C-alpha positions in Angstrom: 130.0 45.2 8.8 132.3 48.0 7.5 134.9 46.6 5.2 138.5 48.0 5.5 140.3 47.7 2.2 144.0 48.6 1.8 144.9 50.0 -1.6 148.5 50.6 -2.8 147.9 51.4 -6.5 146.8 55.0 -7.2 145.3 53.8 -10.5 143.0 51.3 -8.7 139.6 51.5 -10.4 137.9 51.7 -6.9 139.4 55.2 -6.5 138.2 56.6 -9.8 135.4 58.7 -8.4 137.8 60.3 -5.9 140.0 61.7 -8.7 140.5 65.4 -9.4 138.6 66.6 -6.4 139.2 70.3 -7.1 137.9 70.1 -10.7 134.8 67.9 -10.2 131.9 68.9 -8.0 128.7 67.0 -8.5 129.7 66.3 -12.1 131.4 63.2 -13.3 130.7 61.3 -10.0 127.6 59.5 -11.2 125.3 61.7 -9.2 127.3 61.4 -6.0 128.5 64.2 -3.7 131.9 64.4 -1.9 132.3 65.1 1.8 135.6 65.8 3.6 136.6 65.9 7.2 136.1 63.5 10.1 133.1 65.3 11.8 131.4 65.8 8.5 131.8 62.1 7.5 130.6 60.9 10.9 127.5 62.9 10.4 127.0 61.4 7.0 127.1 57.9 8.5 124.0 58.8 10.6 122.1 61.0 8.2 118.4 60.3 7.7 118.5 61.7 4.2 121.9 60.6 2.7 123.6 57.3 2.2 127.4 56.9 2.4 128.8 55.0 -0.5 132.5 54.7 0.5 135.2 56.4 2.5 138.9 57.2 1.6 141.4 57.8 4.3 144.8 57.0 5.6 145.9 54.4 8.2 146.6 57.0 10.9 143.3 58.9 10.3 141.3 55.6 10.3 142.2 55.2 13.9 140.3 58.4 14.8 137.2 57.8 12.6 134.2 56.4 14.4 132.9 53.7 11.9 130.6 52.0 14.4 127.6 53.5 12.6 129.0 53.4 9.1 127.1 50.3 8.2 128.0 48.2 5.2 130.4 50.8 3.7 133.8 50.1 2.1 136.6 52.1 3.7 139.6 52.5 1.3 142.8 53.0 3.2 145.8 54.4 1.3 149.1 56.2 2.1 148.8 60.0 2.3 150.9 60.4 -0.8 148.5 58.3 -2.8 145.5 60.1 -1.4 147.0 63.4 -2.5 147.9 62.1 -5.9 144.4 60.8 -6.5 142.6 63.9 -5.3 144.9 66.2 -7.1 146.0 68.3 -4.1 147.0 67.8 -0.4 144.1 66.5 1.6 145.1 67.9 5.0 142.0 66.6 6.7 142.9 63.1 5.6 139.3 62.0 5.0 137.0 61.9 1.9 133.7 60.2 1.4 131.2 59.7 -1.4 127.5 59.9 -0.7 124.1 60.0 -2.3 121.2 62.3 -1.3 117.9 60.4 -0.9 115.6 63.2 0.2 111.9 63.3 0.7 109.6 62.4 -2.2 107.7 65.7 -1.8 106.9 68.5 0.6 104.1 66.5 2.2 106.6 64.1 3.7 108.3 66.8 5.8 105.6 69.5 6.2 103.3 67.3 8.2 100.3 68.6 10.2 101.2 70.6 13.3 104.1 72.9 14.1 106.5 73.4 11.2 109.6 75.6 10.7 111.0 76.2 7.2 113.9 78.0 5.8 113.2 79.1 2.2 116.0 80.4 0.0 116.0 82.4 -3.2 118.9 83.0 -5.6 121.5 81.9 -3.0 124.4 81.2 -5.4 127.4 81.6 -3.0 128.5 78.1 -1.7 129.9 79.6 1.6 126.5 81.3 2.3 124.6 78.1 1.4 126.8 76.1 3.8 126.3 78.6 6.6 122.5 78.6 6.0 122.3 74.8 6.1 124.4 74.7 9.2 122.0 77.1 10.9 119.0 75.1 9.7 120.4 72.0 11.4 121.4 73.8 14.5 118.0 75.4 15.2 115.9 72.3 14.2 114.4 73.5 11.0 112.1 70.9 9.4 113.0 71.5 5.8 114.9 73.9 3.5 113.2 75.0 0.3 115.3 76.2 -2.7 114.2 78.0 -5.8 115.8 77.2 -9.2 118.4 79.9 -8.9 120.0 78.5 -5.7 123.3 76.6 -5.9 123.3 73.0 -4.8 123.7 72.5 -1.0 125.7 69.4 -1.8 128.6 71.2 -3.4 131.8 70.0 -1.6 132.5 73.5 -0.2 128.9 74.0 1.0 129.0 70.6 2.7 132.3 71.6 4.4 131.0 75.0 5.6 127.8 73.4 6.9 129.9 71.0 9.0 127.7 68.2 7.8 124.5 70.1 8.8 123.3 69.6 5.2 123.0 65.9 6.0 120.6 66.5 8.9 117.9 68.7 7.2 116.0 67.7 4.0 116.2 70.2 1.2 113.7 70.4 -1.7 113.8 72.5 -4.9 110.5 74.0 -5.8 109.5 76.3 -8.8 107.7 78.9 -6.6 108.6 79.3 -2.9 105.5 81.2 -1.8 103.1 78.9 -3.7 104.7 75.8 -2.2 104.5 77.2 1.3 100.9 78.5 1.1 99.7 75.2 -0.4 100.9 73.5 2.8 99.4 76.1 5.1 102.8 77.6 6.0 102.9 81.4 6.7 105.7 83.1 4.8 107.9 85.8 6.4 110.3 87.7 4.1 113.5 89.2 5.5 114.5 92.6 4.1 116.2 95.8 5.4 112.9 97.6 4.5 110.7 95.1 6.2 107.5 96.4 7.7 107.8 94.6 11.0 110.7 94.4 13.4 111.8 90.8 14.1 111.4 91.3 17.9 107.6 92.0 17.3 107.1 88.8 15.2 105.3 85.9 17.0 105.6 83.3 14.2 102.6 81.2 13.3 102.5 77.6 14.2 103.5 76.8 10.6 106.1 79.4 9.6 108.7 79.9 7.0 111.4 82.6 6.8 112.5 83.6 3.3 116.0 84.9 2.5 117.4 86.2 -0.8 120.9 86.9 -2.1 122.9 89.7 -0.5 122.5 92.8 -2.6 119.4 92.2 -4.7 117.5 90.4 -1.9 114.1 88.9 -2.5 112.1 89.7 -5.7 109.3 92.4 -5.2 106.6 89.9 -6.0 107.9 87.6 -3.3 108.0 90.4 -0.7 104.5 91.4 -1.6 103.2 87.9 -0.9 104.8 87.7 2.6 104.9 89.5 5.9 108.1 91.5 5.5 110.5 91.5 8.5 113.6 93.6 9.3 116.3 93.5 12.0 117.0 97.0 13.3 120.7 97.9 13.5 123.0 100.7 14.6 125.8 102.7 12.9 124.1 103.1 9.6 124.1 99.4 8.7 121.0 98.1 7.1 121.9 94.4 6.6 124.1 91.5 7.7 125.6 88.5 5.9 122.7 86.3 4.9 124.0 83.3 6.9 124.4 85.6 10.0 120.9 87.0 9.6 119.5 83.5 9.3 121.1 82.5 12.6 119.4 85.4 14.4 116.1 84.8 12.7 116.0 81.1 13.2 116.9 81.4 16.9 113.8 83.7 17.2 111.4 81.6 15.2 112.4 78.2 16.4 112.5 78.7 20.2 
């Protein structure tokens, strides 16, 4: 059963990992990530890939939080003033939670035989874009997200918030070489680029498909493009590209139908 624990002392040791929220993101929290907002935390409760460690909220906000699927998780309840003092700024949403990612042991666990849809990301360093990409991956039923070494962590607090908890629904795996990892599992790679050889409308994705996206501006490396079927989205008005998260929504809708 979920344990509701009232705390009145801001120095209580049970709150130590909630301190200085703005200055600590994936560091100094013993490998845990921080989630914020009611909807995000409720998605954390039912995540197949993450475990909720604890929740921090206020008495009024607790009444609106569905803890029926939280499991054996301590919920610390404090006054709003204490919550703001511990976090280091005003927590307007009134909810924080700590969690641990327990993703798949390897690609074979998620890229099983049969139909597969993968989002593969290279050099995505902007947390807003990462959050949008993870939200789209969850919304369109992607089986896994692959990241190269230059991508930021999808479990940064802001990325989690932008994803609206979508990051908890789709497993993400960091690999040294995107194309090699995909081809080793029989997944056909499609690379998005303004100079792509094929228009998206003309792509009938293979049963096992991955769409690759790079950072806005530099895009994907030439050697990655050369190893993939390159795809473009035709546009009007002299535009040749969209925000990477927007592009992924269009592409994933096409490839996941």
